[in-house]
N, C-alpha and C positions, 0 to 999 in steps of 0.2 A: 504494500500500500504506500502511496505517496503521501506527503504531508497534506496536500489538497484533498485527497480522498478521505484521510482521517478527519480533517476539519469538517468536511461536508457531512460525514457520517455523524460526528458529534453534534453538529448544529441540528441535523434532522432529528436525532434522538432527543435532544433537549426540547425541541418543539413538541414532539409526539409524546414523550414520557412525562415531561414536567410542565407542559402547557406554557412554555415561555414563547412570547411573540418573536418571530424571526428578526424583526428590526432591532431587538435588544441584543442579539447574538453577533458579536464581533470578536476578532482574535484578541483584542485588548480587554474584553469584558471580564470582570472579576467574578468568579463563581459565587462567592458568598455575598459580597456587597452589592454587585450589580444584578445578579440573576437569582438571588435568594435561594441558592442551593445550600441545603443544610448537610450535616454529617451523614445522615441516613441516605439522603439523595446521592451523596458522593459514593457511598458504598454500593448503591444500586448501579451507578455509572461504572464503577470498577468491575462489577460482575458482568455487565453488558460488554465492556471492553474485552474481558476474557473470552466471551463467546465469539467475538469478532476476530480477535487476534490468535486465539488458541493458546495464549500465554497468560500467566497470572501476574498481575501487577501487585506488588506488596503495598498494603495500606499505608505503611510508613513512608514509602516513596511518594504517595499521593499527598501527604501532608504538606510538602513543599510546593505543590501546585496551587497557583493563585488565579491564573487566567485561562481562558480557553486555549490560547497559544501554548501555555505551559502543559496542558493536557495533550495537545497535539505532539509536542516535543517528547514528552514522556512515553507516549504510545509508539511514536516513531522509533525512539531509542530501544524500546522493548522488542519491537518487531525485528529490528536490524542488529540484534546482538547475538 
């Protein structure tokens, strides 16, 4: 997966799963402050990322993630290791 494909998947999932309006989703959008993603939502997102990538992202690694772009970078790194 490319970074664009990862971003598009994440954006689509945020709209469908968390009912976030598409215009609020940008690479710089902060998950907790801008998109109101809470820790339970973050765990749900990690589970879905595992289903897509086939690899498990450690919850500790996700703690440093602040923006959608951070998620993209973390997933991209996970896929390409």
